C-alpha positions in Angstrom: 0.0 0.0 0.0 1.4 3.4 -0.9 1.9 5.9 1.9 -0.6 8.7 2.3 0.0 11.7 0.1 2.2 14.6 1.5 -0.3 17.3 0.5 -3.5 17.9 2.3 -5.3 18.9 5.5 -4.2 17.8 8.9 -5.5 18.4 12.4 -3.1 18.9 15.3 -4.3 18.3 18.9 -2.4 19.6 21.9 -3.1 19.8 25.6 -0.1 21.3 27.3 1.4 21.5 30.8 -0.8 24.5 31.7 -4.0 22.6 30.9 -5.8 25.7 30.0 -7.7 24.3 27.0 -7.4 21.9 24.1 -5.7 23.4 21.1 -7.3 22.0 17.9 -5.7 23.4 14.8 -6.4 22.8 11.1 -3.2 23.0 8.9 -2.5 22.5 5.2 0.8 20.9 4.1 1.6 21.7 0.5 4.9 22.0 -1.5 6.9 21.3 1.6 5.3 24.1 3.5 2.8 24.2 6.4 0.1 26.9 6.8 -2.7 27.3 9.3 -6.2 27.3 8.0 -8.1 27.5 11.3 -7.8 27.0 15.0 -10.2 26.2 17.9 -9.4 26.6 21.6 -11.8 24.0 23.2 -12.4 24.3 26.9 -11.5 21.4 29.2 -14.2 20.3 31.5 -13.4 21.6 35.0 -13.7 18.1 36.6 -11.5 16.6 33.9 -8.9 19.3 34.4 -8.9 18.7 38.1 -8.4 14.9 37.6 -5.5 15.6 35.1 -3.8 17.9 37.6 -4.2 15.3 40.3 -2.5 12.7 38.0 0.3 15.1 37.1 1.0 15.8 40.8 0.6 12.2 42.0 -2.3 12.9 44.3 -4.6 10.4 42.7 -2.3 8.1 40.7 -4.5 5.1 40.7 -5.1 2.8 37.6 -8.8 3.5 37.6 -8.4 7.3 37.6 -5.7 7.1 34.9 -7.8 4.9 32.6 -10.9 7.0 33.1 -9.1 10.3 32.4 -7.5 8.6 29.3 -11.0 8.0 27.9 -12.6 11.3 29.0 -9.8 13.3 27.5 -10.0 11.4 24.2 -13.7 12.1 24.1 -13.0 15.8 24.6 -10.3 15.8 21.9 -12.9 14.2 19.5 -15.5 16.8 20.4 -13.0 19.6 19.7 -12.3 18.1 16.3 -16.0 17.8 15.5 -16.6 21.5 16.4 -13.6 22.5 14.3 -14.9 20.6 11.2 -18.4 22.0 11.7 -17.0 25.6 11.9 -15.0 25.0 8.7 -17.7 23.2 6.9 -15.5 20.1 6.4 -16.2 16.4 6.3 -14.0 13.9 8.1 -13.0 12.4 4.8 -11.4 15.7 3.8 -8.8 15.4 6.6 -5.8 13.1 6.0 -5.0 12.6 9.7 -5.1 13.9 13.2 -1.8 14.3 15.1 -2.6 14.0 18.8 0.0 14.8 21.4 -2.3 13.8 24.2 -1.7 15.0 27.8 1.5 14.3 29.6 0.8 13.1 33.1 4.2 11.8 34.0 7.6 12.4 32.5 10.7 10.7 33.9 13.5 10.5 31.2 16.2 9.5 33.7 19.0 10.1 31.1 17.8 7.4 28.7 18.3 4.6 31.2 16.1 1.5 31.5 14.0 3.2 34.1 13.1 6.1 31.8 9.5 6.5 30.9 6.9 9.1 29.8 3.1 8.8 29.9 0.7 10.7 27.6 -3.1 10.0 27.8 -6.0 10.7 25.4 -6.8 7.3 23.9 -6.2 7.5 20.1 -8.6 4.5 19.6 -11.4 6.6 21.0 -10.4 9.6 18.8 -10.6 7.4 15.7 -13.9 5.8 16.7 -15.5 9.2 17.5 -14.2 11.2 14.5 -13.7 8.6 11.7 -10.3 10.1 11.0 -7.0 8.3 11.0 -5.1 9.4 14.1 -1.3 9.4 14.8 -0.4 9.5 18.5 2.1 8.3 21.1 5.1 10.2 19.7 7.3 10.3 22.8 7.6 6.7 23.9 9.5 5.7 20.7 12.1 8.3 21.5 12.4 7.0 25.1 12.9 3.4 23.7 15.7 4.7 21.5 17.6 6.2 24.5 16.2 9.7 24.1 14.6 12.1 26.5 11.2 11.9 24.9 11.1 15.7 24.8 11.2 18.3 23.5 9.7 17.3 20.2 8.9 20.7 18.8 12.4 21.6 17.7 12.2 19.2 14.7 9.1 21.1 13.5 10.8 24.4 14.2 13.6 23.4 11.9 11.1 22.5 9.1 9.0 25.6 9.5 11.3 28.4 10.7 14.9 27.7 9.8 16.6 30.2 7.5 19.9 29.9 5.5 20.5 33.6 6.1 20.5 33.8 9.9 21.1 31.9 13.2 17.6 31.7 14.7 16.4 30.9 18.1 12.8 29.6 18.6 11.8 29.8 22.2 8.7 27.9 23.2 7.4 29.1 26.5 4.6 26.8 27.6 4.4 25.3 31.0 8.0 24.4 30.5 10.3 26.3 28.2 12.4 24.9 25.4 14.8 26.4 22.9 15.5 25.4 19.3 18.9 26.7 17.9 18.5 26.7 14.1 21.8 27.0 12.3 22.2 28.6 8.9 23.9 25.5 7.7 20.8 23.4 8.6 22.1 22.1 12.0 19.9 22.1 15.0 20.1 21.8 18.8 17.0 21.7 20.9 16.4 21.2 24.7 14.3 22.2 27.7 15.6 25.1 29.7 13.4 24.7 32.8 10.1 26.3 33.9 8.2 28.5 31.5 4.8 29.5 32.8 4.2 26.6 35.2 5.4 28.2 38.4 4.0 31.6 37.7 0.6 30.1 36.8 0.5 28.1 40.0 1.6 31.1 42.1 -1.1 33.5 40.7 -3.6 30.7 41.0 -2.8 30.3 44.7 -2.9 34.0 45.5 -5.2 35.6 42.9 -7.4 32.7 41.8 -6.3 33.6 38.2 -5.2 31.2 35.5 -2.2 33.4 34.4 -0.6 36.8 34.9 -2.0 38.9 32.0 0.9 40.7 30.3 3.0 40.0 33.4 1.3 42.9 35.2 1.3 41.4 38.7 5.0 40.4 38.4 5.7 44.0 37.3 4.2 45.3 40.5 6.7 43.4 42.6 10.4 43.5 43.1 12.8 40.7 42.4 14.2 39.1 45.6 17.9 38.4 44.9 18.4 35.7 47.5 15.3 33.8 46.3 16.5 34.1 42.7 19.9 32.8 43.7 18.3 29.8 45.4 16.1 29.0 42.4 19.1 29.2 40.0 21.1 26.8 42.2 18.8 23.9 41.1 21.3 21.2 39.8 19.2 20.3 36.8 19.8 23.7 35.3 23.5 23.0 35.1 23.1 19.7 33.3 24.0 19.7 29.6 21.7 18.8 26.7 20.0 16.6 25.8 17.7 17.5 28.7 13.9 17.7 29.4 11.8 18.3 32.5 8.3 18.7 33.7 6.0 19.2 36.7 7.7 16.2 38.4 10.6 18.5 39.2 9.4 22.1 38.8 6.1 22.0 40.6 4.7 23.8 43.7 6.4 21.3 46.0 9.8 22.3 44.6 9.0 26.0 44.9 7.9 25.6 48.5 11.1 23.8 49.3 13.2 26.6 47.8 11.2 29.3 49.6 11.6 27.4 52.9 15.4 27.8 52.6 15.1 31.6 52.9 15.7 33.5 56.1 12.5 35.1 57.2 13.8 38.6 57.4 12.2 41.9 56.2 13.5 43.3 52.9 12.8 46.4 50.8 9.7 46.0 48.7 7.1 48.1 46.9 4.5 45.2 47.1 1.4 44.8 49.1 1.4 43.2 52.5 1.6 39.5 53.0 -1.5 37.5 52.3 -3.1 35.8 55.3 -3.0 32.3 53.7 0.7 32.3 53.0 2.7 29.5 54.4 5.4 30.1 57.1 8.2 29.5 54.6 7.6 32.8 52.8 5.5 34.8 55.3 7.9 37.8 55.1 8.0 37.8 51.3 5.1 39.5 49.6 3.5 37.4 46.9 4.0 40.0 44.2 7.8 40.0 44.9 7.9 36.2 44.6 6.0 36.5 41.3 8.5 39.0 40.0 11.3 36.6 41.0 9.6 33.7 39.2 9.3 35.7 36.0 13.0 36.7 36.2 13.9 33.1 36.9 12.1 32.0 33.7 13.7 34.7 31.6 17.2 34.2 33.1 17.3 30.4 32.7 16.2 30.7 29.1 18.8 33.4 28.4 21.6 31.6 30.2 21.0 28.4 28.2 21.0 30.3 25.0 24.3 32.0 25.9 25.9 28.7 26.7 24.6 26.5 24.0 23.3 28.8 21.2 26.0 31.4 20.9 25.8 33.7 17.9 22.0 34.0 17.7 20.9 36.7 15.4 17.1 36.4 15.6 14.8 35.2 18.4 11.2 34.3 18.0 8.9 33.3 20.9 5.8 31.0 20.8 3.6 29.4 23.4 1.5 31.2 26.0 4.6 33.1 27.2 4.6 35.0 24.0 1.7 37.0 25.4 3.5 38.0 28.6 4.8 41.4 27.7 7.1 41.8 30.8 8.6 38.3 30.3 9.4 39.1 26.6 10.9 42.4 27.6 13.1 40.8 30.2 14.1 38.0 27.8 15.1 40.6 25.2 17.1 42.5 27.7 18.9 39.3 28.9 19.6 38.1 25.4 20.5 41.6 24.1 18.4 40.9 21.1 14.9 42.0 19.9 12.3 39.3 20.6 9.5 38.8 18.1 6.8 36.1 18.0 6.5 33.4 15.4 3.5 35.2 13.8 6.1 37.0 11.7 7.2 33.7 10.4 3.7 32.6 9.4 2.3 30.7 12.4 0.7 32.4 15.4 2.5 31.6 18.7 -0.5 29.9 20.2 -0.7 27.3 17.4 2.9 26.3 16.9 2.6 23.2 19.1 -0.7 22.0 17.4 1.1 22.5 14.1 4.0 20.4 15.4 1.7 17.4 15.8 -0.1 17.9 12.6 3.3 17.8 10.9 4.5 14.8 12.9 1.4 12.9 11.8 2.3 13.8 8.2 5.8 12.5 8.7 4.6 9.3 10.2 2.2 8.6 7.3 5.1 9.3 4.9 7.3 6.9 6.9 10.0 9.5 7.2 12.6 8.7 9.7 13.6 11.7 11.9 17.0 12.1 13.4 16.7 13.7 16.8 20.1 12.9 18.2 20.8 16.7 18.7 17.4 17.2 20.3 16.4 14.4 22.5 19.6 12.3 22.3 17.9 9.3 20.6 20.5 7.2 19.1 18.7 6.0 16.0 16.6 7.8 13.3 13.0 6.5 13.5 9.4 7.1 12.4 7.7 8.7 15.4 4.0 8.0 16.3 1.7 5.1 16.2 -0.9 5.1 13.4 -4.5 4.2 14.2 -6.4 3.9 11.0 -10.0 4.9 10.5 
């Protein structure tokens, strides 16, 4: 049987670390180029989101809950696809395939050892049954099996979509975690995680302001960076490890942050922030929440910039994608740290919110074409391989 044709419509599904919504994007691949036709942000059911967060943070890691969330998330994915097709007046038969990342609930790469694993849920069998569209999923476990980190996967797509023979480009994806793709003029690539993107900031503002994220970085801008806290955060050993490297909530979660804050001496310091909130824990009772938020934002910007300086010297252009692209203060600090202007990938043809969905639409295309991808300079996988399991309609 001949492989599926290269050209046509694909759908990319992505549910990221932040768990804000399902990104359901419609993309056309034609003449070795990808373009976005439409996109739908489909809300996650509140109870399902809570269950997924419980699984991510190991509070309800039971087989029953995992299996149930696997099915429920897949049904939500399928519903998002149906809504997108209805909006675009398309039939399932007009879509070549869906590329579904699923939702990562546990990521433990362990340097490619036999104890490495990664878990994404969102049952592709259910997606196929509900949509009638061939689905490609389970991209990360093949990489783990080949000795890789299983993440990040986006740099391979960044190279396809954004590389230029005229400049050294850095593509910085700031989702829950942050990763960098160093795209060389000669076609070379290096990609890796740099540490937290939005995950700690989102958790912190959720705790203190009951908000999902810090719009434009306004709350962080109202605070003052606490140098001793920033120094403690930057001392995390993972940050000093060389690529290939990836990380997740398993390391950089609220438990980690509380541990770092507990190391601080509870002494007054100069601040322009509001008084301490009554529900703060003892470990940071003398540190106003806005100041900690400012410090977390600086932490994200500085860890990205330091990794770029060490492993991607000579960058000439920098483009940001992911939710962090909308954080004005974060982008300003990143630009200052890198000493380069920071733009978003919209200039390069794909809006920053849709780059990850485009990644998995493209990966579905690559799997159907049986193209082997060499990710040795991204994840450390030792052998080129076709990524993704194909579930035919």
